[in-house]
C-alpha positions as CSV (number, residue, x, y, z in Angstrom):
1,M,38.9,169.0,142.0
2,K,40.2,165.8,140.0
3,A,41.7,164.0,143.1
4,I,38.1,164.6,145.0
5,Q,36.0,163.0,142.6
6,L,38.5,160.0,142.3
7,L,38.4,159.7,146.0
8,F,35.0,159.9,146.5
9,K,34.4,157.6,143.2
10,T,32.4,154.6,143.5
11,N,30.0,152.4,141.5
12,N,26.6,151.9,143.2
13,S,27.0,147.8,144.2
14,S,26.7,145.6,146.1
15,A,30.1,144.2,146.6
16,P,32.1,146.7,148.4
17,L,29.6,147.7,150.3
18,I,29.4,144.4,151.4
19,A,33.1,143.8,152.2
20,R,33.5,147.2,153.7
21,L,30.8,147.0,156.0
22,M,32.5,142.8,156.8
23,L,35.7,144.9,157.7
24,G,34.8,147.7,159.0
25,I,32.4,146.0,161.7
26,V,35.2,143.1,162.7
27,M,38.0,146.0,162.8
28,F,35.4,148.1,164.7
29,P,36.0,146.1,167.9
30,H,39.7,146.6,167.7
31,G,39.7,150.2,167.4
32,A,37.6,151.1,170.1
33,Q,40.2,148.5,172.3
34,K,42.8,150.8,171.5
35,M,41.1,153.6,171.5
36,L,38.2,154.0,174.2
37,G,39.2,150.6,175.8
38,W,36.9,149.0,174.8
39,F,35.9,145.0,174.8
40,G,39.0,144.2,177.1
41,G,41.4,146.7,175.8
42,Y,43.6,149.1,177.0
43,G,42.4,152.6,175.2
44,F,43.8,155.3,174.2
45,S,46.8,155.4,177.0
46,G,47.7,151.9,177.0
47,T,48.0,151.3,173.0
48,M,50.2,154.8,173.6
49,N,52.6,153.2,175.7
50,S,52.4,149.7,174.6
51,F,53.1,150.6,171.3
52,T,55.7,153.2,171.6
53,G,57.1,151.4,175.2
54,A,57.0,148.0,174.5
55,M,57.1,147.9,170.1
56,H,59.3,151.1,169.8
57,I,57.2,152.5,167.1
58,P,57.1,156.1,167.5
59,A,54.3,158.6,168.6
60,A,53.0,159.9,165.5
61,L,53.3,156.0,163.6
62,A,51.5,154.8,166.8
63,F,48.7,157.3,166.5
64,L,48.1,156.6,163.5
65,A,48.0,153.4,164.1
66,I,45.1,154.2,166.7
67,L,42.9,156.2,164.8
68,A,43.6,153.9,161.1
69,E,41.4,151.2,163.2
70,F,39.3,153.2,165.6
71,A,38.1,156.2,162.7
72,G,38.9,154.0,159.7
73,S,36.3,150.8,161.3
74,L,33.2,154.1,161.1
75,G,35.0,155.6,157.9
76,L,34.0,152.4,156.8
77,I,31.0,151.7,158.8
78,T,29.5,155.2,157.3
79,G,31.2,154.5,153.6
80,L,32.7,158.0,154.6
81,L,36.0,158.4,153.0
82,S,35.9,154.8,152.4
83,R,39.4,154.6,150.4
84,V,41.5,156.5,152.4
85,A,40.0,154.2,155.7
86,A,40.7,151.2,153.8
87,F,44.0,151.7,152.7
88,G,44.4,152.9,156.5
89,I,43.9,149.3,157.9
90,A,45.6,147.7,155.1
91,T,48.6,149.6,156.1
92,N,47.9,148.3,159.8
93,M,47.6,144.5,158.8
94,V,50.8,144.7,156.3
95,V,52.7,146.3,159.5
96,A,51.1,143.3,161.6
97,I,52.4,140.5,159.7
98,A,55.6,142.1,159.3
99,T,56.5,142.8,162.6
100,V,54.7,140.5,164.9
101,H,52.2,137.7,162.7
102,G,54.7,136.5,160.4
103,A,56.7,134.8,162.3
104,N,53.8,133.0,163.9
105,G,53.6,131.2,160.8
106,F,49.9,131.7,158.0
107,F,46.9,130.3,161.3
108,M,46.0,131.4,163.3
109,N,46.1,129.6,166.7
110,W,43.1,128.0,167.4
111,F,43.2,125.3,169.5
112,G,46.8,127.2,171.8
113,N,49.1,125.7,170.1
114,Q,51.1,127.8,169.4
115,K,54.1,130.7,170.5
116,G,51.1,133.8,168.5
117,E,48.4,134.2,166.2
118,G,49.4,134.0,162.3
119,F,48.5,136.2,159.8
120,E,45.6,134.7,158.0
121,Y,43.0,137.2,159.6
122,H,45.0,139.9,158.3
123,L,45.4,138.5,154.4
124,L,41.9,138.0,154.6
125,A,40.9,142.0,155.9
126,I,43.8,143.0,152.7
127,G,42.0,141.3,150.6
128,L,38.6,143.1,151.6
129,A,40.9,146.5,151.3
130,L,41.9,145.9,148.4
131,V,37.7,145.0,146.8
132,V,37.7,149.0,148.7
133,L,40.4,150.5,147.3
134,I,40.1,149.1,144.1
135,H,36.1,149.7,143.3
136,G,35.7,152.3,146.0
137,A,32.3,152.4,149.1
138,G,29.8,151.3,146.4
139,K,25.8,151.2,147.9
140,A,24.2,152.7,150.9
141,S,27.9,155.2,151.7
142,L,28.3,158.7,152.1
143,D,30.5,158.9,150.0
144,A,28.2,157.7,147.1
145,V,26.5,160.8,148.4
146,I,29.2,163.2,147.7
147,Q,30.0,162.2,144.1
148,R,26.3,162.9,143.2
149,K,27.1,165.9,144.4
150,L,30.0,166.7,143.0
151,T,28.9,164.9,140.0
152,A,25.8,167.4,140.0
153,G,27.7,170.6,140.9
154,K,31.1,169.9,138.3
155,A,27.3,169.4,135.8
156,A,26.2,172.8,136.3
157,A,29.5,174.5,136.3
158,T,29.3,173.9,132.6
159,T,26.0,174.9,131.6
């Protein structure tokens, strides 16, 4: 039971609220591209084919990457399982830097004069994810509601 309580533990602060909402909102279109084909994306099948075929990523890891961006962004926006969602997105960003964007340098390709995108965006996403991992979901989150119910249930059980 202790692990469950730690998973939902959060403070009632605005900082993690802002971090999780911004990260969730920014990641949602990327996840929707991969999962649903929205915003000009390839959808689930196309993304899986690209990850497994062109990039040689094992299917299980490709699936987890798509799930982390899509379900993770929704989890962050609603504040449900925020630490799990933040961990998944941070992991995706670390892998993206290590496998693709690290070779392109720090800066994003603002003017189209680089071979590809750099990794500054990924570092910002990792930073926001770390705030959520450390502090929890913050105010206005389902995690906070669950934490209150778990704490109330624990208090009732001890009386």
